[in-house]
Structures are given as structure tokens and as C-alpha cells.
C-alpha positions in Angstrom: 41.7 8.7 13.8 42.0 12.5 14.9 42.9 14.5 11.7 45.8 16.9 11.6 44.3 20.3 12.7 46.0 24.0 11.2 46.1 26.9 13.9 42.3 27.8 13.2 41.5 24.0 14.3 40.0 23.4 10.8 40.6 19.5 10.4 42.3 18.1 7.4 42.2 14.8 6.0 45.2 14.8 3.5 48.1 17.0 3.8 50.7 17.4 1.3 54.0 19.1 1.7 56.7 19.4 -1.1 55.9 16.3 -3.1 57.7 16.1 -5.6 57.5 13.2 -8.7 60.2 12.4 -11.2 60.2 9.5 -13.9 63.8 9.7 -15.3 64.2 13.1 -16.4 60.7 13.7 -16.6 59.3 15.5 -13.9 55.4 14.8 -13.5 55.1 16.6 -10.0 56.8 19.7 -8.6 56.5 20.7 -5.1 53.1 20.2 -4.4 51.3 21.7 -1.0 47.7 20.8 -0.9 45.3 20.6 2.1 42.2 18.7 2.0 39.9 19.3 4.5 37.9 16.6 6.6 34.4 15.7 4.4 35.3 17.7 1.8 35.1 17.0 -2.5 38.3 17.7 -3.6 39.0 17.8 -7.3 42.2 18.0 -8.8 41.7 19.6 -12.2 43.8 19.8 -15.6 45.0 18.1 -19.1 46.4 15.2 -19.5 50.2 14.9 -18.1 49.5 17.8 -15.8 50.6 15.7 -12.8 46.8 15.1 -11.0 46.5 11.6 -11.3 50.5 10.8 -10.2 49.6 13.0 -7.3 46.3 10.8 -6.6 48.3 7.8 -6.8 51.0 8.9 -4.7 48.2 9.5 -2.0 46.8 5.7 -2.7 50.7 4.7 -2.2 51.0 3.3 -5.7 53.6 5.7 -6.4 56.6 6.7 -4.0 57.2 10.3 -3.8 60.9 11.6 -4.8 60.6 14.2 -2.2 58.0 15.4 0.0 55.2 14.1 2.5 52.1 12.7 2.4 49.7 12.7 5.7 46.7 11.3 6.1 44.7 12.5 9.4 48.1 14.1 10.5 49.8 10.6 10.3 53.0 10.8 7.7 52.0 7.8 5.8 54.3 8.8 2.9 56.7 5.2 3.2 53.8 2.8 3.8 51.9 0.7 1.9 48.9 1.0 0.0 47.4 -1.7 3.0 48.6 0.6 5.8 47.0 3.8 4.2 43.4 4.5 5.4 42.0 5.1 1.9 40.4 3.4 -0.5 40.5 4.1 -5.1 38.2 3.9 -7.4 39.2 3.3 -11.0 37.3 4.4 -14.3 37.5 0.5 -15.2 35.4 -0.8 -12.2 37.5 -3.9 -12.1 34.8 -5.7 -10.6 34.8 -10.2 -10.9 33.0 -11.0 -13.3 31.9 -14.5 -11.6 31.0 -13.1 -8.0 27.4 -11.7 -7.2 27.3 -7.8 -6.6 26.7 -8.5 -3.2 30.0 -10.3 -3.0 32.2 -8.0 -5.0 30.8 -4.8 -2.6 31.6 -7.8 0.7 35.1 -9.1 -0.7 37.5 -6.5 1.0 35.5 -7.8 4.4 36.3 -11.0 3.2 39.8 -10.6 3.1 39.8 -8.7 6.2 38.2 -11.7 8.0 35.4 -10.1 9.1 32.2 -12.5 10.1 30.0 -13.5 7.4 26.8 -12.2 8.9 28.6 -8.6 9.7 29.8 -8.4 6.2 26.5 -9.1 4.6 24.9 -6.2 6.8 27.6 -4.0 5.8 27.8 -4.5 2.3 24.0 -4.6 2.0 24.0 -1.0 3.8 26.4 0.2 1.3 24.9 -1.2 -1.6 21.8 1.1 -0.2 23.7 4.3 -0.1 24.3 4.1 -3.7 20.8 3.0 -4.2 21.5 -0.1 -5.2 19.2 -2.2 -2.5 18.2 -5.3 -3.9 20.9 -5.6 -6.7 23.1 -8.0 -4.4 21.9 -11.7 -6.2 22.8 -9.9 -9.6 26.0 -10.1 -11.5 27.9 -7.6 -13.0 26.9 -8.2 -16.3 23.2 -8.0 -15.4 23.8 -4.2 -14.8 24.1 -0.8 -16.5 27.2 1.2 -17.2 26.5 3.2 -14.1 24.8 0.8 -12.0 28.2 -1.2 -11.9 30.4 2.4 -11.2 27.9 2.5 -8.3 28.9 -1.1 -7.3 32.5 -0.3 -7.5 31.6 3.1 -5.2 30.2 0.5 -2.7 32.8 -1.4 -2.4 35.2 1.4 -1.8 32.7 2.6 0.3 32.2 -0.7 2.5 35.4 -0.6 4.4 34.9 3.2 5.9 37.7 4.8 4.5 39.2 8.0 6.2 39.7 9.1 2.2 38.0 8.1 -1.1 40.2 8.7 -3.6 38.4 9.1 -7.7 40.7 8.2 -10.9 38.3 9.6 -13.9 35.6 7.5 -12.7 32.9 9.0 -14.7 35.0 8.7 -18.1 33.8 5.5 -19.6 30.2 6.4 -19.2 27.8 8.2 -22.0 27.2 11.9 -21.7 23.3 11.5 -20.2 24.6 8.8 -17.8 27.8 10.6 -16.6 25.8 13.7 -16.0 23.4 11.9 -13.8 26.1 10.4 -11.8 27.7 13.6 -11.2 24.5 14.7 -9.7 24.4 11.2 -7.5 28.0 10.9 -6.4 27.9 14.3 -5.1 24.6 13.5 -3.4 26.4 10.2 -1.9 29.1 12.1 -0.7 27.0 14.5 1.4 25.2 11.3 2.7 28.4 9.3 3.9 30.2 11.9 4.9 33.6 10.5 3.6 36.2 12.9 1.9 36.5 12.8 -1.8 39.7 13.6 -3.7 38.5 12.8 -7.6 40.4 13.5 -10.2 39.3 15.2 -14.1 40.3 16.6 -16.9 36.5 17.8 -17.5 35.8 21.4 -16.7 31.9 21.2 -16.0 32.2 18.1 -14.2 34.8 19.9 -11.7 32.6 23.1 -11.4 29.2 20.3 -11.0 30.6 18.5 -8.0 33.1 20.0 -5.9 33.8 22.1 -2.8 36.9 23.1 -4.0 38.9 22.7 -6.8 43.1 22.3 -7.0 44.0 23.3 -10.7 47.0 21.3 -12.1 49.4 22.7 -14.8 52.9 21.1 -15.7 52.9 19.3 -12.5 52.1 22.3 -10.3 49.2 23.4 -8.6 47.8 26.8 -10.3 44.8 27.7 -8.1 42.8 26.0 -5.1 39.7 27.7 -5.0 35.5 26.9 -4.8 34.3 26.3 -8.0 33.3 30.0 -7.8 36.3 31.3 -6.9 37.8 29.4 -9.9 35.6 30.5 -12.8 35.0 33.4 -11.5 38.4 34.9 -9.9 41.0 33.0 -11.8 44.2 33.3 -10.8 46.6 32.7 -14.0 45.8 32.7 -17.4 46.3 29.3 -17.6 43.4 28.7 -15.0 41.2 31.6 -17.3 41.7 29.5 -20.5 41.2 26.0 -19.0 38.5 26.6 -16.9 36.0 27.8 -19.3 36.9 29.6 -22.7 40.2 31.7 -22.7 39.2 35.5 -23.0 42.0 37.0 -22.8 42.8 40.6 -23.5 46.7 41.9 -22.6 49.2 44.1 -24.2 47.8 46.9 -27.0 44.6 45.2 -26.7 44.0 45.5 -23.2 45.3 49.4 -23.1 42.3 50.1 -26.0 39.8 47.6 -24.7 39.8 48.2 -21.2 42.4 51.4 -20.7 44.5 49.3 -18.5 47.9 47.5 -18.9 47.7 44.0 -17.8 46.0 40.8 -18.4 42.6 41.0 -18.4 39.7 38.4 -19.0 36.0 38.3 -19.5 33.5 35.4 -19.7 31.8 34.7 -23.0 28.4 34.3 -21.4 28.9 38.3 -20.0 29.4 39.4 -23.2 26.9 41.0 -25.5 26.6 41.2 -29.7 25.5 44.3 -31.2 25.2 44.4 -35.0 25.2 48.2 -34.8 28.0 51.0 -33.4 26.0 52.1 -30.6 27.5 50.5 -27.0 25.5 50.4 -24.0 26.5 54.0 -21.2 28.6 52.7 -18.6 29.8 49.3 -20.8 33.3 48.6 -22.2 33.3 46.6 -25.7 34.7 46.6 -29.1 34.6 45.8 -32.5 35.6 42.9 -34.4 34.2 40.9 -37.1 32.4 37.0 -36.6 35.0 34.2 -37.5 33.0 31.2 -36.3 29.3 30.5 -35.5 28.7 27.2 -33.9 25.0 26.5 -33.0 24.7 24.4 -30.4 21.3 24.2 -29.6 19.8 26.1 -26.4 23.3 28.7 -27.1 25.4 29.6 -29.3 29.1 30.7 -29.9 30.5 33.5 -31.8 34.0 34.0 -32.0 35.0 37.2 -32.7 38.7 38.7 -34.1 38.3 42.2 -32.9 40.0 45.2 -35.1 42.6 45.7 -31.9 44.4 42.5 -33.1 43.1 39.8 -29.9 40.7 37.1 -30.8 37.0 36.9 -28.3 34.2 34.1 -27.7 31.0 35.4 -27.2 28.0 33.1 -26.1 24.4 34.1 -26.8 21.8 32.2 -25.5 18.7 30.9 -28.3 15.7 32.5 -26.7 13.8 33.9 -29.6 16.6 32.7 -32.9 17.3 29.3 -34.3 20.4 28.2 -36.6 19.7 30.1 -39.9 19.2 32.9 -37.9 22.5 33.1 -36.2 24.4 31.4 -39.2 24.3 34.8 -41.5 26.1 36.3 -38.8 29.3 34.4 -40.0 31.5 37.2 -41.6 29.4 40.1 -40.2 31.3 43.3 -38.1 29.5 43.7 -34.8 30.6 45.3 -31.4 30.6 43.4 -28.2 29.8 45.0 -25.2 30.6 44.0 -21.7 29.8 45.4 -18.0 33.4 46.9 -16.9 32.1 45.0 -13.1 32.5 41.7 -15.6 36.2 42.1 -16.5 39.0 40.5 -14.1 42.4 40.9 -13.9 44.5 38.0 -13.6 48.2 37.3 -12.6 50.7 37.6 -15.3 52.9 35.0 -16.2 56.3 34.1 -18.5 54.8 31.8 -21.9 55.5 28.4 -20.6 54.5 25.4 -23.1 53.4 23.4 -20.2 51.0 26.0 -18.9 50.0 28.0 -22.3 46.4 29.3 -22.1 44.5 27.8 -25.0 43.3 29.6 -28.3 39.5 30.0 -27.9 37.9 27.5 -29.6 34.0 26.9 -31.3 
């Protein structure tokens, strides 16, 4: 299928225009426009209730939009049934058939399409090899680990060779170490197969780890679309600055006193240095305050500092030569936070809206 093209000739696997979804009086998705390029890994990131999963379900065909259009490869599929769309979906619960072997689970979709036994066995074995499960075909799902079951679900979705693979928080049920391992594996598999992945998560680190681009959702709208570096280093709104990473915002009188300019400004925690005396580095910006909380997390320590100018910042310090006992002694201490001017950035001001409120700095 030939994809849709923009004026520069770029190909899109998915195009959403004016997408809106209402559930009674609740507007779950409110005017979403989004282009997903062929072969990219795009993540829909946002808190619960932000609209990201509803958008995914409308692309899959499980929900019909109240307004707007869904295009796949340049074809309007807004009113088409799920089985008429060239997409497959992977869910968090895997949904494997427990009484079938791994090979039969993967080949099931081909069997429904009446693909011959020899061909579907070949393609199912290829799909298993593609997710690093060659030789696992005779096993049953109960004989696999959580990560292996997730890869079987992925192979089952890939065996039909869809144009777009939709993934609805597929790693949410895994423990932390396995989840981190699967993040790396999933991105490697996507590069290998070259299929467009649209991935839904509320986990900021997961989105930053795997994505080519991220669409940040809040209140049924997209706040920003960009590369992980763009979204993290140059957030477009205070919500993005607070949700993707730790919220370190200076506004109003605090911005005027610390930055010397009006507007809303942010500096990331890892860019801030903590000094115990009043001597700031030459050419650096800084602010004095009192350490309210100290959180030791092994490789680093987070300091929540209440500034004298009435704001709060979080600083992150690598524990290169310190222990938990060393840093705990800083609770209640007077400190100066210092950072370089090039590490502060201005974010667009926005009206206070409960749906897109910036989270408070947390330990």
C-alpha cells in the first residue's frame, strides 16, 4: 500500500485530523491532529485519562470518532471495521490461548485467513525467530516467562505483516528489570522488521528510551510532538516540562529575581549544582534556599529545595563519592543552587487548567 505524502514527499502510515471522541458529557479526545511516519516508533505519552489510549483505539477501529478522520496509508478508514484495517494491536494482558502451543498461537491469525498449513508454519517460525524465540514453538504459554509471553504476543501481531502495529501499554505487567530489558528488545525488533509502531504508555522513561518521536497528551489534546531530546530539553508547555522529567519551574517574581526576566522558565534537576556556601560560580545563575527533603536512590540523590524567592526546585546529584549518611545530613541545610544560563529554557505560558496542571516537584 502506498502511503500518504506531504508536500515534501514524506510518507505517512497514519494521519489523524480533527479527531474527537465524546463519552456522554465527557470529551476524551478533543481535536487531535497527528502524522505518524512510515517505519517510525511513535509513542503516545500522558497520564491516565489524557486521551492517548482512546486515540489508539480509534486508530484500531475499536472506537468510532465523534468527529474527525483516521487515515492509514492515505486511505480514510474512519468508518471501517477493525478487520478491514491494516493494523494489529498488542495489549498488556497478552491474550494468548493457554491450550495452544506457542507456534499455534502465533499462526492463529494466518489460520483464520485460511493460509495453508505449510506457509503459516513457516511464517510463524520466522516471526518467533524475529522476536528471539526460535525453537520455542512446541511449548505452551504456561511454560514461558512474562517477557517471553509478551514476545509471543508480539510475534502473533507481526506474523500478519500489518502496516502499523499498535501497542497499548504492553510492558505494564512486567517487573522493573524485565521491563527495562524488553524496552531495549522491543526497539531492536521494531528496527529489524521496519514496521510502524504506535506505542501507548504513561511512563516517561519508557517513552524517552524507545521512541523516535513522542506525542505528549493532556486533557484530550496533544501538548507537544517531538524527538525525545526535544521534548525533554525543550518542552513546549509547563505541563510537558513537569510531566516529562521533574517539574522545575520559575515564574512570576521568582523568574524575575532568579533569571532576571519575565515568563515561565525551567532548568532540569541534573543541570543544577548544590553549594553549601554563598559563592556562586562565575557566569552562573543561582538561588538560595533550604533543603526540605533528601532522597537517596543509590546512584544519585534528589534534593527538594524551597527557595527564598518562594518557589521550589529539585536538584539531582550523582553519588560519586558520597553515601546515604553523607547526604541525609543536608536536610534542613541552607544551600545555594547554581546552574549555567544556557541550561535554563523558557516554556510557553498557559492558563491554569486542572486537566493540564503542572505536577508539584516530588522526591
